[in-house]
VEXSEMI-808753 format. One record per atom (N, C-alpha, C, O): residue in three letters; x, y, z; atom name. Coordinates in steps of 0.2 Angstrom, whole numbers, always signed. Example, Ala and Ser with C-alpha at 12.3 -4.5 7.8 and 13.67 -1.06 7.14 Angstrom:
<recs>
semi  c1  c2  c3  drenkol
ALA  +66  -28  +39  N
ALA  +62  -22  +39  CA
ALA  +66  -16  +39  C
ALA  +71  -17  +42  O
SER  +64  -11  +35  N
SER  +68  -5  +36  CA
SER  +64  +0  +39  C
SER  +67  +6  +40  O
</recs>
This chain:
<recs>
semi  c1  c2  c3  drenkol
MET  +55  +139  -168  N
MET  +50  +142  -171  CA
MET  +45  +145  -165  C
MET  +44  +141  -160  O
LEU  +43  +151  -166  N
LEU  +39  +154  -161  CA
LEU  +32  +151  -161  C
LEU  +29  +150  -166  O
LYS  +30  +149  -155  N
LYS  +23  +146  -155  CA
LYS  +18  +151  -152  C
LYS  +20  +154  -147  O
LEU  +12  +151  -154  N
LEU  +7  +156  -152  CA
LEU  +4  +153  -146  C
LEU  +1  +148  -146  O
VAL  +4  +157  -140  N
VAL  +0  +155  -134  CA
VAL  -5  +161  -133  C
VAL  -2  +166  -131  O
PHE  -11  +160  -134  N
PHE  -16  +165  -133  CA
PHE  -17  +165  -125  C
PHE  -19  +161  -122  O
PRO  -17  +172  -123  N
PRO  -20  +173  -116  CA
PRO  -27  +171  -116  C
PRO  -30  +170  -121  O
GLU  -30  +171  -110  N
GLU  -37  +169  -110  CA
GLU  -42  +173  -114  C
GLU  -47  +171  -117  O
THR  -40  +180  -115  N
THR  -44  +184  -119  CA
THR  -44  +182  -126  C
THR  -49  +183  -129  O
HIS  -38  +180  -128  N
HIS  -38  +178  -135  CA
HIS  -41  +172  -137  C
HIS  -45  +171  -142  O
ARG  -41  +167  -132  N
ARG  -45  +161  -133  CA
ARG  -52  +162  -133  C
ARG  -56  +159  -137  O
SER  -55  +167  -129  N
SER  -62  +168  -129  CA
SER  -64  +172  -135  C
SER  -69  +171  -138  O
LEU  -59  +176  -138  N
LEU  -61  +179  -144  CA
LEU  -61  +173  -150  C
LEU  -65  +174  -154  O
LEU  -56  +169  -150  N
LEU  -57  +163  -155  CA
LEU  -63  +159  -154  C
LEU  -66  +158  -159  O
ALA  -65  +158  -148  N
ALA  -71  +154  -147  CA
ALA  -77  +158  -149  C
ALA  -82  +156  -153  O
ARG  -77  +165  -148  N
ARG  -83  +169  -150  CA
ARG  -83  +170  -157  C
ARG  -88  +170  -161  O
SER  -77  +170  -161  N
SER  -76  +170  -168  CA
SER  -79  +164  -171  C
SER  -83  +164  -176  O
ALA  -78  +158  -168  N
ALA  -80  +152  -171  CA
ALA  -88  +152  -170  C
ALA  -91  +150  -175  O
ALA  -91  +154  -165  N
ALA  -98  +154  -164  CA
ALA  -101  +159  -169  C
ALA  -106  +158  -171  O
LEU  -98  +165  -170  N
LEU  -101  +170  -175  CA
LEU  -100  +167  -182  C
LEU  -105  +168  -186  O
LEU  -95  +163  -183  N
LEU  -95  +160  -190  CA
LEU  -101  +155  -191  C
LEU  -104  +155  -196  O
LEU  -102  +151  -186  N
LEU  -107  +146  -186  CA
LEU  -114  +150  -187  C
LEU  -118  +148  -191  O
ALA  -115  +155  -183  N
ALA  -121  +159  -184  CA
ALA  -122  +162  -191  C
ALA  -127  +162  -194  O
ALA  -116  +164  -193  N
ALA  -116  +167  -200  CA
ALA  -118  +162  -205  C
ALA  -122  +163  -210  O
LEU  -115  +156  -205  N
LEU  -116  +151  -209  CA
LEU  -123  +149  -209  C
LEU  -126  +147  -214  O
ALA  -126  +148  -203  N
ALA  -133  +146  -202  CA
ALA  -138  +151  -205  C
ALA  -143  +148  -207  O
LEU  -136  +157  -205  N
LEU  -141  +162  -207  CA
LEU  -141  +164  -215  C
LEU  -145  +167  -217  O
LEU  -135  +162  -218  N
LEU  -134  +164  -225  CA
LEU  -137  +159  -229  C
LEU  -135  +153  -230  O
THR  -142  +161  -233  N
THR  -146  +157  -238  CA
THR  -147  +160  -244  C
THR  -152  +159  -248  O
LEU  -142  +165  -246  N
LEU  -143  +168  -252  CA
LEU  -140  +165  -258  C
LEU  -134  +165  -259  O
ALA  -143  +160  -261  N
ALA  -140  +156  -267  CA
ALA  -146  +155  -272  C
ALA  -151  +158  -271  O
SER  -144  +151  -277  N
SER  -149  +149  -282  CA
SER  -155  +145  -278  C
SER  -154  +143  -273  O
PRO  -161  +146  -281  N
PRO  -167  +143  -277  CA
PRO  -166  +135  -275  C
PRO  -167  +134  -269  O
ALA  -163  +131  -279  N
ALA  -162  +124  -278  CA
ALA  -157  +123  -272  C
ALA  -158  +120  -267  O
SER  -151  +126  -273  N
SER  -146  +126  -268  CA
SER  -148  +129  -262  C
SER  -145  +128  -256  O
ALA  -152  +135  -262  N
ALA  -154  +139  -256  CA
ALA  -158  +134  -252  C
ALA  -157  +134  -246  O
ASP  -162  +130  -255  N
ASP  -167  +126  -251  CA
ASP  -162  +120  -248  C
ASP  -163  +119  -242  O
ALA  -158  +118  -251  N
ALA  -153  +112  -249  CA
ALA  -149  +116  -243  C
ALA  -147  +112  -238  O
LEU  -146  +121  -245  N
LEU  -142  +125  -240  CA
LEU  -146  +126  -233  C
LEU  -143  +125  -228  O
ALA  -152  +128  -234  N
ALA  -156  +130  -228  CA
ALA  -158  +123  -224  C
ALA  -158  +123  -218  O
ALA  -159  +118  -228  N
ALA  -160  +111  -225  CA
ALA  -154  +109  -221  C
ALA  -154  +106  -216  O
GLY  -148  +110  -224  N
GLY  -142  +108  -221  CA
GLY  -140  +112  -215  C
GLY  -138  +110  -210  O
ALA  -142  +119  -215  N
ALA  -141  +123  -209  CA
ALA  -146  +121  -204  C
ALA  -144  +121  -198  O
ALA  -152  +119  -206  N
ALA  -157  +117  -201  CA
ALA  -154  +111  -197  C
ALA  -155  +110  -191  O
ALA  -152  +106  -201  N
ALA  -149  +100  -198  CA
ALA  -143  +101  -194  C
ALA  -143  +99  -188  O
PHE  -139  +106  -196  N
PHE  -133  +108  -192  CA
PHE  -135  +111  -185  C
PHE  -133  +109  -180  O
ASN  -140  +115  -186  N
ASN  -142  +119  -180  CA
ASN  -146  +114  -175  C
ASN  -146  +115  -169  O
ARG  -149  +109  -177  N
ARG  -152  +103  -173  CA
ARG  -147  +99  -170  C
ARG  -148  +94  -167  O
GLU  -140  +100  -172  N
GLU  -135  +96  -171  CA
GLU  -135  +89  -174  C
GLU  -133  +84  -171  O
ASP  -139  +88  -179  N
ASP  -139  +82  -183  CA
ASP  -134  +83  -189  C
ASP  -135  +84  -195  O
TYR  -128  +82  -186  N
TYR  -122  +83  -190  CA
TYR  -121  +78  -196  C
TYR  -119  +80  -201  O
VAL  -123  +72  -195  N
VAL  -122  +67  -200  CA
VAL  -127  +69  -206  C
VAL  -125  +69  -212  O
ARG  -133  +71  -205  N
ARG  -138  +73  -210  CA
ARG  -135  +80  -213  C
ARG  -135  +80  -219  O
ALA  -133  +84  -209  N
ALA  -130  +91  -212  CA
ALA  -124  +89  -217  C
ALA  -124  +92  -222  O
ALA  -120  +85  -215  N
ALA  -114  +83  -219  CA
ALA  -117  +80  -226  C
ALA  -114  +81  -231  O
ALA  -122  +75  -225  N
ALA  -125  +72  -231  CA
ALA  -128  +78  -236  C
ALA  -127  +77  -242  O
ILE  -130  +83  -233  N
ILE  -133  +88  -237  CA
ILE  -128  +93  -240  C
ILE  -128  +94  -246  O
PHE  -123  +95  -236  N
PHE  -118  +99  -238  CA
PHE  -113  +96  -243  C
PHE  -110  +100  -247  O
THR  -112  +90  -243  N
THR  -106  +87  -247  CA
THR  -107  +88  -254  C
THR  -103  +90  -258  O
PRO  -113  +86  -257  N
PRO  -114  +87  -264  CA
PRO  -114  +95  -266  C
PRO  -112  +97  -271  O
LEU  -117  +99  -261  N
LEU  -117  +106  -263  CA
LEU  -110  +109  -263  C
LEU  -108  +113  -267  O
ALA  -106  +106  -259  N
ALA  -99  +109  -258  CA
ALA  -94  +106  -264  C
ALA  -90  +109  -267  O
GLU  -95  +99  -266  N
GLU  -91  +96  -270  CA
GLU  -93  +97  -278  C
GLU  -89  +97  -282  O
VAL  -100  +96  -279  N
VAL  -102  +97  -285  CA
VAL  -104  +104  -288  C
VAL  -102  +106  -293  O
GLU  -108  +107  -283  N
GLU  -110  +114  -285  CA
GLU  -105  +119  -283  C
GLU  -106  +125  -285  O
LYS  -100  +117  -279  N
LYS  -95  +122  -277  CA
LYS  -98  +128  -273  C
LYS  -95  +133  -274  O
GLU  -103  +126  -269  N
GLU  -106  +131  -265  CA
GLU  -102  +133  -259  C
GLU  -100  +129  -255  O
ALA  -100  +140  -259  N
ALA  -95  +142  -254  CA
ALA  -97  +141  -247  C
ALA  -93  +139  -243  O
ARG  -103  +142  -245  N
ARG  -106  +142  -238  CA
ARG  -106  +135  -236  C
ARG  -104  +133  -231  O
ALA  -108  +130  -241  N
ALA  -108  +123  -239  CA
ALA  -100  +121  -238  C
ALA  -99  +117  -234  O
GLN  -96  +123  -242  N
GLN  -89  +121  -241  CA
GLN  -86  +124  -234  C
GLN  -82  +120  -231  O
ALA  -88  +130  -232  N
ALA  -86  +133  -226  CA
ALA  -89  +128  -220  C
ALA  -86  +127  -215  O
TYR  -96  +127  -221  N
TYR  -99  +122  -216  CA
TYR  -95  +116  -215  C
TYR  -93  +114  -209  O
LEU  -93  +113  -221  N
LEU  -89  +106  -220  CA
LEU  -82  +107  -218  C
LEU  -80  +103  -214  O
GLY  -79  +113  -219  N
GLY  -73  +115  -216  CA
GLY  -73  +114  -209  C
GLY  -69  +111  -205  O
PHE  -78  +118  -206  N
PHE  -79  +118  -199  CA
PHE  -81  +111  -196  C
PHE  -78  +109  -191  O
MET  -85  +107  -200  N
MET  -87  +100  -197  CA
MET  -81  +96  -197  C
MET  -80  +92  -192  O
TYR  -77  +96  -202  N
TYR  -71  +92  -202  CA
TYR  -65  +94  -197  C
TYR  -62  +90  -194  O
GLN  -65  +101  -197  N
GLN  -60  +103  -192  CA
GLN  -62  +101  -185  C
GLN  -57  +100  -181  O
ASN  -68  +100  -183  N
ASN  -70  +99  -176  CA
ASN  -73  +92  -176  C
ASN  -75  +90  -170  O
GLY  -73  +88  -181  N
GLY  -76  +81  -181  CA
GLY  -83  +81  -179  C
GLY  -85  +77  -175  O
ARG  -87  +85  -182  N
ARG  -94  +85  -181  CA
ARG  -98  +82  -187  C
ARG  -99  +85  -192  O
GLY  -100  +76  -186  N
GLY  -104  +72  -191  CA
GLY  -100  +69  -197  C
GLY  -102  +65  -201  O
VAL  -93  +70  -196  N
VAL  -88  +67  -201  CA
VAL  -82  +66  -197  C
VAL  -81  +69  -191  O
PRO  -77  +61  -199  N
PRO  -71  +60  -195  CA
PRO  -67  +67  -195  C
PRO  -67  +70  -199  O
GLN  -65  +68  -189  N
GLN  -61  +74  -188  CA
GLN  -54  +74  -192  C
GLN  -51  +69  -192  O
SER  -53  +79  -196  N
SER  -48  +79  -200  CA
SER  -46  +87  -202  C
SER  -50  +90  -205  O
TYR  -40  +89  -199  N
TYR  -38  +96  -200  CA
TYR  -37  +97  -208  C
TYR  -38  +102  -211  O
GLU  -34  +92  -211  N
GLU  -33  +92  -218  CA
GLU  -39  +93  -222  C
GLU  -39  +97  -227  O
GLU  -44  +89  -221  N
GLU  -50  +90  -225  CA
GLU  -54  +97  -223  C
GLU  -56  +100  -227  O
GLY  -53  +99  -217  N
GLY  -56  +105  -215  CA
GLY  -53  +111  -219  C
GLY  -56  +115  -221  O
ALA  -46  +111  -219  N
ALA  -42  +116  -223  CA
ALA  -44  +115  -230  C
ALA  -44  +121  -233  O
ARG  -45  +109  -233  N
ARG  -47  +109  -240  CA
ARG  -53  +112  -242  C
ARG  -54  +116  -246  O
PHE  -58  +111  -237  N
PHE  -65  +114  -238  CA
PHE  -64  +122  -237  C
PHE  -67  +125  -241  O
TYR  -61  +124  -232  N
TYR  -60  +131  -231  CA
TYR  -57  +134  -237  C
TYR  -59  +140  -239  O
ARG  -52  +131  -239  N
ARG  -48  +134  -245  CA
ARG  -53  +135  -251  C
ARG  -53  +140  -254  O
ALA  -57  +130  -252  N
ALA  -61  +130  -258  CA
ALA  -66  +136  -257  C
ALA  -67  +140  -262  O
SER  -68  +137  -251  N
SER  -73  +142  -250  CA
SER  -69  +149  -250  C
SER  -72  +154  -253  O
ALA  -64  +149  -247  N
ALA  -60  +155  -246  CA
ALA  -57  +158  -253  C
ALA  -57  +164  -254  O
GLU  -56  +153  -258  N
GLU  -54  +155  -264  CA
GLU  -59  +159  -268  C
GLU  -58  +163  -273  O
GLN  -65  +157  -266  N
GLN  -71  +160  -269  CA
GLN  -73  +167  -266  C
GLN  -77  +171  -268  O
GLY  -69  +169  -261  N
GLY  -70  +175  -258  CA
GLY  -74  +175  -252  C
GLY  -77  +181  -250  O
PHE  -76  +170  -249  N
PHE  -81  +170  -243  CA
PHE  -77  +171  -237  C
PHE  -73  +168  -234  O
PRO  -78  +177  -234  N
PRO  -74  +180  -228  CA
PRO  -74  +175  -222  C
PRO  -68  +174  -219  O
PRO  -79  +172  -220  N
PRO  -78  +167  -214  CA
PRO  -73  +162  -215  C
PRO  -69  +160  -211  O
ALA  -73  +159  -221  N
ALA  -69  +154  -223  CA
ALA  -62  +156  -224  C
ALA  -57  +153  -222  O
GLN  -61  +162  -226  N
GLN  -54  +166  -227  CA
GLN  -51  +166  -220  C
GLN  -46  +165  -218  O
TYR  -56  +169  -215  N
TYR  -53  +170  -208  CA
TYR  -51  +163  -205  C
TYR  -46  +162  -202  O
MET  -56  +158  -206  N
MET  -54  +152  -202  CA
MET  -48  +148  -206  C
MET  -44  +145  -202  O
LEU  -47  +149  -212  N
LEU  -41  +146  -215  CA
LEU  -35  +149  -213  C
LEU  -30  +146  -211  O
GLY  -36  +156  -212  N
GLY  -30  +160  -209  CA
GLY  -28  +157  -202  C
GLY  -22  +156  -200  O
LEU  -33  +155  -198  N
LEU  -32  +153  -191  CA
LEU  -29  +146  -191  C
LEU  -24  +144  -187  O
MET  -31  +142  -197  N
MET  -27  +135  -197  CA
MET  -20  +136  -199  C
MET  -16  +132  -197  O
TYR  -18  +141  -203  N
TYR  -11  +142  -205  CA
TYR  -8  +145  -199  C
TYR  -2  +143  -198  O
ASP  -11  +149  -195  N
ASP  -8  +152  -189  CA
ASP  -6  +146  -184  C
ASP  +0  +146  -181  O
LYS  -10  +141  -184  N
LYS  -9  +135  -179  CA
LYS  -5  +129  -182  C
LYS  -3  +125  -179  O
GLY  -5  +129  -189  N
GLY  -2  +124  -192  CA
GLY  -7  +118  -192  C
GLY  -4  +112  -191  O
GLN  -13  +119  -192  N
GLN  -18  +113  -192  CA
GLN  -20  +111  -199  C
GLN  -24  +115  -202  O
GLY  -18  +106  -202  N
GLY  -20  +103  -208  CA
GLY  -16  +107  -214  C
GLY  -17  +105  -220  O
VAL  -12  +111  -212  N
VAL  -8  +115  -217  CA
VAL  -1  +116  -213  C
VAL  -1  +116  -207  O
PRO  +4  +117  -217  N
PRO  +10  +119  -213  CA
PRO  +9  +126  -210  C
PRO  +6  +131  -213  O
GLN  +12  +127  -204  N
GLN  +12  +133  -200  CA
GLN  +15  +139  -205  C
GLN  +21  +138  -206  O
ASP  +12  +144  -206  N
ASP  +14  +149  -210  CA
ASP  +11  +156  -208  C
ASP  +5  +157  -210  O
TYR  +15  +160  -205  N
TYR  +12  +166  -202  CA
TYR  +10  +171  -208  C
TYR  +5  +175  -208  O
VAL  +14  +171  -214  N
VAL  +12  +175  -219  CA
VAL  +6  +173  -222  C
VAL  +2  +178  -223  O
LEU  +5  +167  -224  N
LEU  -2  +165  -226  CA
LEU  -7  +166  -221  C
LEU  -13  +168  -223  O
ALA  -6  +165  -215  N
ALA  -11  +166  -210  CA
ALA  -13  +173  -210  C
ALA  -19  +175  -210  O
TYR  -8  +178  -210  N
TYR  -10  +185  -210  CA
TYR  -14  +187  -217  C
TYR  -18  +191  -216  O
MET  -12  +184  -222  N
MET  -15  +185  -229  CA
MET  -22  +183  -228  C
MET  -27  +187  -230  O
TRP  -24  +177  -226  N
TRP  -31  +175  -226  CA
TRP  -35  +178  -221  C
TRP  -41  +180  -222  O
VAL  -32  +180  -215  N
VAL  -36  +183  -210  CA
VAL  -37  +190  -212  C
VAL  -43  +193  -211  O
THR  -32  +193  -215  N
THR  -33  +200  -218  CA
THR  -39  +200  -223  C
THR  -43  +205  -223  O
LEU  -39  +196  -227  N
LEU  -45  +195  -232  CA
LEU  -52  +194  -228  C
LEU  -57  +198  -230  O
GLY  -52  +190  -223  N
GLY  -58  +189  -219  CA
GLY  -60  +196  -216  C
GLY  -66  +197  -216  O
VAL  -55  +199  -213  N
VAL  -57  +205  -210  CA
VAL  -60  +210  -215  C
VAL  -64  +214  -213  O
ALA  -57  +211  -221  N
ALA  -59  +215  -226  CA
ALA  -66  +214  -228  C
ALA  -70  +219  -229  O
GLY  -68  +208  -228  N
GLY  -75  +207  -230  CA
GLY  -80  +206  -224  C
GLY  -86  +204  -225  O
ALA  -77  +206  -218  N
ALA  -81  +205  -212  CA
ALA  -87  +210  -211  C
ALA  -86  +216  -213  O
SER  -92  +208  -207  N
SER  -97  +212  -206  CA
SER  -95  +217  -200  C
SER  -90  +215  -197  O
PRO  -98  +223  -199  N
PRO  -96  +227  -194  CA
PRO  -96  +224  -187  C
PRO  -92  +226  -183  O
LYS  -100  +219  -186  N
LYS  -101  +216  -179  CA
LYS  -95  +212  -178  C
LYS  -92  +211  -172  O
GLU  -92  +208  -183  N
GLU  -86  +204  -183  CA
GLU  -80  +207  -183  C
GLU  -75  +205  -180  O
ARG  -79  +212  -187  N
ARG  -73  +215  -189  CA
ARG  -69  +217  -183  C
ARG  -63  +215  -183  O
PRO  -71  +220  -177  N
PRO  -66  +221  -172  CA
PRO  -63  +215  -169  C
PRO  -57  +215  -167  O
ALA  -67  +210  -168  N
ALA  -63  +203  -165  CA
ALA  -59  +200  -170  C
ALA  -53  +198  -168  O
TRP  -61  +200  -176  N
TRP  -56  +197  -181  CA
TRP  -50  +202  -182  C
TRP  -45  +199  -183  O
THR  -51  +208  -181  N
THR  -45  +213  -182  CA
THR  -40  +211  -176  C
THR  -34  +211  -177  O
ARG  -42  +210  -170  N
ARG  -38  +209  -165  CA
ARG  -34  +202  -166  C
ARG  -28  +202  -164  O
ILE  -37  +197  -169  N
ILE  -34  +191  -170  CA
ILE  -28  +192  -176  C
ILE  -23  +190  -175  O
ARG  -30  +196  -181  N
ARG  -26  +198  -186  CA
ARG  -19  +201  -183  C
ARG  -14  +200  -185  O
ASP  -21  +206  -179  N
ASP  -15  +210  -176  CA
ASP  -11  +205  -171  C
ASP  -5  +206  -171  O
ALA  -14  +200  -168  N
ALA  -10  +195  -164  CA
ALA  -5  +191  -169  C
ALA  +0  +190  -167  O
ILE  -8  +189  -174  N
ILE  -4  +186  -179  CA
ILE  +2  +190  -182  C
ILE  +8  +188  -182  O
ALA  +0  +197  -183  N
ALA  +5  +201  -185  CA
ALA  +11  +203  -180  C
ALA  +17  +204  -182  O
SER  +9  +202  -174  N
SER  +14  +203  -169  CA
SER  +20  +198  -169  C
SER  +25  +199  -166  O
LYS  +19  +192  -172  N
LYS  +24  +187  -173  CA
LYS  +28  +188  -179  C
LYS  +32  +184  -180  O
MET  +27  +193  -183  N
MET  +30  +194  -189  CA
MET  +34  +200  -190  C
MET  +33  +205  -186  O
SER  +39  +199  -195  N
SER  +43  +205  -196  CA
SER  +39  +210  -201  C
SER  +34  +208  -203  O
LEU  +41  +216  -202  N
LEU  +38  +221  -206  CA
LEU  +38  +218  -213  C
LEU  +33  +219  -217  O
ALA  +44  +215  -215  N
ALA  +44  +212  -222  CA
ALA  +39  +206  -223  C
ALA  +36  +206  -228  O
GLN  +38  +202  -218  N
GLN  +33  +197  -218  CA
GLN  +26  +200  -219  C
GLN  +22  +197  -223  O
ARG  +24  +205  -215  N
ARG  +18  +208  -215  CA
ARG  +16  +211  -222  C
ARG  +11  +211  -224  O
SER  +22  +214  -224  N
SER  +21  +217  -231  CA
SER  +20  +212  -236  C
SER  +15  +213  -241  O
LEU  +23  +207  -236  N
LEU  +22  +201  -241  CA
LEU  +15  +199  -240  C
LEU  +11  +197  -245  O
GLY  +12  +197  -234  N
GLY  +5  +195  -233  CA
GLY  +0  +200  -236  C
GLY  -5  +198  -239  O
GLN  +2  +207  -235  N
GLN  -3  +212  -238  CA
GLN  -3  +211  -245  C
GLN  -8  +212  -249  O
ARG  +3  +211  -248  N
ARG  +4  +210  -256  CA
ARG  +0  +204  -258  C
ARG  -3  +205  -263  O
LEU  +1  +199  -255  N
LEU  -3  +192  -257  CA
LEU  -10  +193  -257  C
LEU  -14  +191  -261  O
ALA  -12  +197  -252  N
ALA  -20  +198  -251  CA
ALA  -23  +202  -256  C
ALA  -28  +201  -258  O
LEU  -19  +206  -259  N
LEU  -21  +211  -265  CA
LEU  -23  +207  -271  C
LEU  -27  +209  -275  O
ASN  -20  +201  -271  N
ASN  -22  +196  -277  CA
ASN  -27  +191  -276  C
ASN  -28  +187  -280  O
LYS  -31  +192  -271  N
LYS  -36  +187  -269  CA
LYS  -43  +190  -269  C
LYS  -43  +196  -267  O
PRO  -48  +187  -270  N
PRO  -55  +190  -270  CA
PRO  -57  +190  -263  C
PRO  -55  +185  -259  O
THR  -61  +194  -261  N
THR  -65  +194  -255  CA
THR  -72  +197  -256  C
THR  -72  +202  -260  O
LEU  -77  +194  -253  N
LEU  -84  +197  -254  CA
LEU  -85  +202  -249  C
LEU  -83  +201  -243  O
ARG  -88  +207  -250  N
ARG  -91  +212  -245  CA
ARG  -97  +210  -242  C
ARG  -102  +208  -246  O
VAL  -97  +210  -236  N
VAL  -103  +207  -232  CA
VAL  -108  +213  -231  C
VAL  -106  +218  -228  O
PRO  -114  +213  -234  N
PRO  -119  +219  -233  CA
PRO  -121  +219  -226  C
PRO  -121  +214  -222  O
ASN  -122  +225  -224  N
ASN  -124  +226  -217  CA
ASN  -131  +223  -216  C
ASN  -132  +221  -210  O
SER  -135  +221  -221  N
SER  -141  +218  -220  CA
SER  -140  +210  -218  C
SER  -145  +207  -216  O
TRP  -135  +207  -220  N
TRP  -134  +200  -218  CA
TRP  -134  +199  -210  C
TRP  -131  +203  -207  O
PRO  -138  +195  -208  N
PRO  -139  +194  -201  CA
PRO  -133  +190  -197  C
PRO  -135  +185  -195  O
TRP  -127  +193  -197  N
TRP  -122  +190  -194  CA
TRP  -122  +192  -187  C
TRP  -118  +190  -183  O
</recs>
C-alpha cells in the first residue's frame, strides 16, 4: 500500500490548516442563544488551554445538542489528547458527527484522518470525498491550502477512484462559509 510522506511544505500546510481550524472553531459562535453562550465559554476555555474545562463544556453540547462546532472541537481534542485521553477513534467519531452535518472544518479533518488511517481504515476515496467537501465550504482564506492537500491526496489515486470520491461527495451536505465569518 502506498504511504503518504509529505515533504516539509506539505507538513507545514497541515500544521497551518490545523491552526486555522482551531482559529475558526474559536471564533464561531453562531448558534442558539443558550448553546452559543456555552460554545463561547468552551472556546474561551480552549483558548486559555484549559482543555479539561473545555471538554466538560463541549461534551454535552456535542452529544446531547449535536452542536457541530462542539463536535469538531472534541474531534480535535481527542485526536491530539488535549483535556481528554488521546484517541484517534473518538476524534474520528466526533469529526464524523460534525462532518455529516456539513461543517467544513470537520469534513476536512475527517478527510485527513482517512488519508492517514488514524482512527478509521486508510481509504483514499473517502479521504478525497471528505476533503473535497471541506474545500467546497471553506472560506477564501483557507481554500488554497485545503485545495493543495486535496490535490496531494488525489495524486495517490486513479481516475476511477477520484471520480468515485467526487460522486460520493455529491450526496453529502456541506455548509457554505460566509466571507464575514472571521476565519
